[in-house]
C-alpha positions as CSV (number, residue, x, y, z in Angstrom):
1,M,-138.7,128.9,72.7
2,P,-138.0,125.1,72.6
3,P,-140.9,122.7,72.7
4,R,-142.0,121.4,76.1
5,P,-141.7,117.7,76.8
6,A,-144.8,115.6,76.9
7,P,-146.5,115.8,80.4
8,R,-146.1,112.9,82.8
9,G,-147.5,111.8,86.1
10,L,-149.2,114.5,88.1
11,D,-148.9,117.0,85.3
12,A,-150.7,114.7,82.9
13,G,-153.5,114.1,85.5
14,L,-153.9,117.8,86.2
15,R,-154.3,118.4,82.5
16,L,-156.9,115.7,82.1
17,A,-158.8,117.2,85.1
18,A,-158.6,120.6,83.5
19,V,-160.0,119.3,80.2
20,A,-162.8,117.5,82.0
21,G,-163.6,120.7,83.9
22,V,-163.8,122.7,80.7
23,F,-166.3,120.1,79.4
24,L,-168.4,120.2,82.6
25,V,-168.3,123.9,83.6
26,P,-171.1,125.1,81.2
27,A,-173.5,122.6,82.7
28,V,-172.7,123.8,86.2
29,A,-172.6,127.5,85.3
30,P,-174.7,128.2,82.1
31,P,-173.6,131.9,81.9
32,L,-170.1,130.6,81.0
33,A,-171.4,128.3,78.2
34,G,-171.2,131.0,75.5
35,V,-167.5,131.8,76.2
36,L,-166.4,128.2,76.6
37,Q,-168.3,127.2,73.4
38,L,-165.9,129.5,71.5
39,A,-162.8,128.4,73.4
40,G,-163.3,125.2,75.3
41,A,-162.3,122.7,72.6
42,G,-159.3,124.8,71.5
43,A,-158.1,125.0,75.1
44,A,-158.5,121.3,75.6
45,A,-156.5,120.6,72.5
46,A,-153.7,122.9,73.7
47,W,-153.6,121.3,77.2
48,L,-153.0,117.9,75.6
49,E,-150.3,119.2,73.3
50,G,-147.1,117.1,73.5
51,W,-148.9,113.8,74.0
52,R,-148.6,111.0,71.5
53,P,-151.6,111.0,69.1
54,A,-153.2,107.9,70.5
55,A,-152.6,109.0,74.1
56,A,-154.1,112.5,73.4
57,I,-157.3,111.0,71.9
58,R,-157.6,108.6,74.8
59,G,-157.1,111.6,77.1
60,V,-160.1,113.4,75.4
61,M,-162.2,110.3,75.7
62,A,-161.3,109.9,79.4
63,A,-162.1,113.6,80.1
64,V,-165.4,113.2,78.2
65,G,-166.3,110.1,80.2
66,A,-165.4,111.8,83.5
67,A,-167.5,114.9,82.6
68,L,-170.5,112.7,81.6
69,L,-170.2,110.7,84.8
70,A,-170.1,113.9,86.9
71,S,-173.0,115.3,85.0
72,A,-175.1,112.2,85.5
73,L,-174.3,112.0,89.2
74,L,-174.5,115.7,90.1
75,L,-176.6,117.4,87.5
76,G,-179.1,114.7,86.4
77,G,-177.3,114.4,83.0
78,R,-177.6,118.1,82.1
79,G,-175.1,119.3,79.6
80,G,-174.4,115.9,78.0
81,L,-174.8,117.1,74.5
82,W,-172.4,120.0,75.1
83,I,-169.8,117.6,76.6
84,L,-170.0,115.2,73.7
85,E,-169.8,117.9,71.0
86,T,-166.9,119.8,72.7
87,G,-165.0,116.5,73.2
88,L,-165.6,115.7,69.5
89,L,-164.2,119.0,68.4
90,A,-161.2,118.8,70.7
91,G,-160.4,115.4,69.3
92,L,-160.7,116.7,65.8
93,L,-158.3,119.6,66.5
94,L,-155.8,117.2,68.0
95,R,-156.0,114.9,65.0
96,A,-155.6,117.9,62.6
97,R,-152.6,119.0,64.6
98,H,-150.9,115.6,64.5
99,L,-151.6,115.2,60.8
100,A,-150.3,118.8,60.1
101,W,-153.5,119.9,58.4
102,S,-153.7,123.4,57.0
103,G,-155.8,125.9,58.7
104,P,-158.6,126.0,56.1
105,R,-158.8,122.2,56.0
106,A,-159.0,121.9,59.8
107,L,-161.7,124.7,59.8
108,W,-164.0,123.2,57.2
109,T,-163.6,119.7,58.6
110,A,-164.6,121.0,62.1
111,V,-167.6,122.8,60.6
112,L,-168.7,119.6,58.9
113,V,-168.2,117.4,62.0
114,L,-170.2,119.9,64.2
115,A,-173.0,120.0,61.6
116,V,-173.2,116.2,61.3
117,S,-173.0,115.6,65.0
118,L,-175.7,118.2,65.7
119,A,-178.0,116.6,63.1
120,F,-177.2,113.1,64.6
121,F,-178.1,114.2,68.1
122,L,-181.2,116.0,67.0
123,A,-182.4,112.9,65.1
124,L,-181.4,110.6,68.0
125,G,-183.6,112.7,70.3
126,S,-186.5,112.3,67.8
127,G,-186.3,108.5,67.3
128,G,-184.1,108.7,64.3
129,D,-186.5,110.9,62.3
130,A,-184.5,113.9,61.0
131,G,-187.6,115.7,59.7
132,Q,-189.3,115.5,63.0
133,A,-186.1,116.7,64.7
134,W,-186.0,119.7,62.5
135,E,-189.6,120.5,63.2
136,A,-189.0,120.2,66.9
137,L,-186.0,122.6,66.7
138,C,-188.1,125.1,64.7
139,G,-190.8,124.8,67.3
140,E,-188.4,125.5,70.1
141,V,-187.0,128.5,68.3
142,G,-190.5,129.8,67.6
143,R,-191.7,129.4,71.1
144,G,-188.6,131.1,72.4
145,L,-189.2,134.1,70.2
146,E,-192.8,134.3,71.2
147,S,-192.1,134.1,74.9
148,S,-189.3,136.8,74.5
149,F,-191.4,139.3,72.6
150,G,-194.9,138.2,73.4
151,V,-194.8,140.3,76.6
152,L,-194.9,143.4,74.4
153,S,-198.5,142.5,73.6
154,N,-199.6,143.3,77.1
155,R,-197.7,146.6,77.1
156,P,-197.4,147.6,73.5
157,P,-195.0,150.5,72.6
158,P,-196.7,153.9,72.0
159,G,-198.4,154.0,68.7
160,L,-198.9,150.3,68.4
161,T,-201.9,148.1,69.3
162,P,-201.6,144.7,70.8
163,E,-202.7,143.2,67.5
164,E,-200.0,145.0,65.6
165,V,-197.4,143.8,68.1
166,Q,-198.6,140.2,67.7
167,A,-198.4,140.6,63.9
168,E,-194.8,141.9,64.2
169,V,-193.8,139.1,66.5
170,A,-195.3,136.6,64.0
171,A,-193.5,138.2,61.1
172,L,-190.2,138.1,63.1
173,R,-190.8,134.4,63.9
174,A,-191.4,133.6,60.3
175,R,-188.3,135.4,59.1
176,T,-186.1,133.8,61.7
177,L,-187.3,130.3,60.8
178,H,-186.8,131.1,57.1
179,F,-183.1,131.9,57.8
180,L,-182.6,129.3,60.5
181,P,-180.4,127.0,58.4
182,G,-178.1,129.8,57.5
183,I,-178.0,131.1,61.1
184,L,-177.1,127.6,62.3
185,F,-174.4,127.3,59.7
186,L,-172.8,130.6,60.7
187,S,-173.0,129.7,64.3
188,L,-171.1,126.4,63.7
189,F,-168.6,128.2,61.5
190,T,-168.0,130.8,64.3
191,V,-167.5,128.1,66.9
192,A,-165.1,126.1,64.7
193,L,-163.1,129.2,63.7
194,A,-162.8,130.5,67.3
195,N,-161.6,127.2,68.7
196,L,-159.1,126.8,65.9
197,F,-157.6,130.2,66.7
198,V,-157.6,129.5,70.4
199,A,-155.8,126.2,69.8
200,R,-153.3,127.9,67.5
201,L,-152.6,130.7,70.0
202,L,-152.3,128.5,73.1
203,I,-150.2,125.8,71.5
204,H,-147.8,128.4,70.2
205,R,-147.6,130.2,73.5
206,W,-147.4,127.2,75.9
207,A,-145.5,124.7,73.8
208,G,-143.5,126.9,71.5
209,R,-144.8,125.1,68.4
210,E,-146.3,126.6,65.3
211,V,-149.7,125.1,64.5
212,F,-151.9,125.8,61.5
213,G,-149.8,129.0,61.2
214,P,-148.3,129.1,57.7
215,A,-151.5,128.1,56.0
216,F,-153.5,130.8,57.8
217,R,-150.9,133.4,57.0
218,L,-151.2,132.5,53.3
219,W,-155.0,132.3,53.4
220,R,-156.4,135.5,52.1
221,F,-158.7,137.4,54.4
222,P,-161.4,138.6,54.1
223,E,-162.2,137.1,50.7
224,A,-162.3,133.5,52.0
225,L,-164.6,134.5,54.8
226,V,-167.2,135.9,52.5
227,W,-168.2,132.4,51.3
228,P,-169.7,131.2,54.6
229,F,-172.1,134.2,54.5
230,I,-173.0,133.5,50.9
231,A,-173.6,129.8,51.8
232,A,-175.8,131.0,54.7
233,G,-177.9,133.0,52.3
234,L,-178.2,130.0,50.0
235,L,-179.2,127.8,53.0
236,S,-182.1,130.2,53.6
237,L,-183.8,128.6,50.6
238,Y,-184.3,125.5,52.7
239,G,-185.8,127.4,55.6
240,R,-189.5,127.5,56.2
241,G,-191.1,129.6,53.5
242,G,-188.1,129.3,51.2
243,A,-188.3,128.9,47.5
């Protein structure tokens, strides 16, 4: 199938509107956030396929700006972090596409960018103190677990006392915080990998172009995918209670 020409006029405007919609929808409909987190940036990159590199990046920036403005006017700013991170990942995928990066290089760069941006936004929300930001994140995770499982203390399962249930919840909270760095790393890896595959699939299907393909076909699976899980295990050393 021959490549499609770059979009113009109304087609270009509709594509920008679609990208802005992808960025904004999770803030409007939170149940869709999980799905779009795994596919939104990849779909946005595919919709802007065929544009000149500078125009594509400007398109992402315009879509991010429109989504942030709509979020501020209609939703009180809800979903701003999602919009920024998804736009950043979409821009990276477009850049990787234009520079003909291999699949592994694009993947690991995306993971790094997501990790750095997450750390930056967390620190920004804590006055620039990264340590305080991490403590706040651990506190949120811990409170979420306690609120989710703490109800069992009022109606403990047969054979368990409320005190035993509380002890189990406390142990679960401690283990989760211990492995939290690794859990976050695997989450970012999954988001980056899913969006990369979505971009590859849609660009090939819609535009008739091969993207990240040869490198992925030559990249050995599953051996290469074992390393993220090993890295996640090593990151547990930096969790609470780690060695």
